[in-house]
N, C-alpha and C positions, 0 to 999 in steps of 0.2 A: 480396593475401591476408595476413591478420594472422598474425604469428608468435606463438609461445607466450609470448614476452616481452611483446608488446603485449597479449595476452589477460590475462596475469597482472597487468599494471599497471592495466588497465581494471577488473578484478574487485576489486582492492584499494580502488578508489574508491567502490564501491557499498556502502552501509551497509545495515544491517537496517532494516526498516520503522520499528521503534520508535526507533532512533537518528536516523533521518531526521526523524521526526515531532518528536522532542525538539528537534533542532537548528532545525527550522522554527518551532517555538513560541518559541524563544529569539530568532530573527531577527525575528519579529513583535513581540515585546516591545521589542526594541532599536529597531526602526523607529518604533513607536508613541511611544517616549520622545522622539523628534525631536531627539536631541542629536548625531547623526552628521554629519560633513561630507558635502557633496554626492557626491563621488566614492566615498566609502565606502558611502553609501546606495545608489548605483547598483550597486556590486559586490555588496553584501549582497542587494539585490533580485534580481539575476541568480542568486545562490546559492539564494535562496528559491524562485525559479521552477523551478530544476533539482530541488530537493528535492520540491517540490509534484508535479512530473511523475513523479518516481520513486515517490512514495507512491501517486499515482493509478494508475500502472501495476501496482504491487504489489496494490492493492485490486482492480483489474480481473481480474488473474490469479486471485486468491483467489475472486472471485465466479464466474468461469468454472469453476473446480475444484468449487465448491459445487454449481453447477447440474448438472455431470456426475454428481456423487455422488448428487444428489437425483432424477435422472431416473427410475430404477426402484426407488429405495429407499423413497420416502415415498408412501404411499397413504392416503386418508381411511379412518379406522377406523369400521366399521359394526358395532355390537354385534348379536348374535343375539337379537332380541326375540321370536322365535317360541316360546321356551321349550324347543325341541328341543336335545338334546345330540348331539354327534357319535357316530356308530355305529361 
């Protein structure tokens, strides 16, 4: 079972979506430049994969929340074309 210390240390390593995306974009730019030594490239790639998965998970949760909110909230609007007004 995880202690509060463990949970605390894990939560401090999780960045916001925006911070993760910015870091991931930086990693991509660095790797595309092709100037890193092999071991640094491998370590950077691993970090990129971790960030990519974190971003995907965040987007999946956001998509699920949006679907829940939209279930009963959004309906197609049909104007009253009969010319009758509510009584």
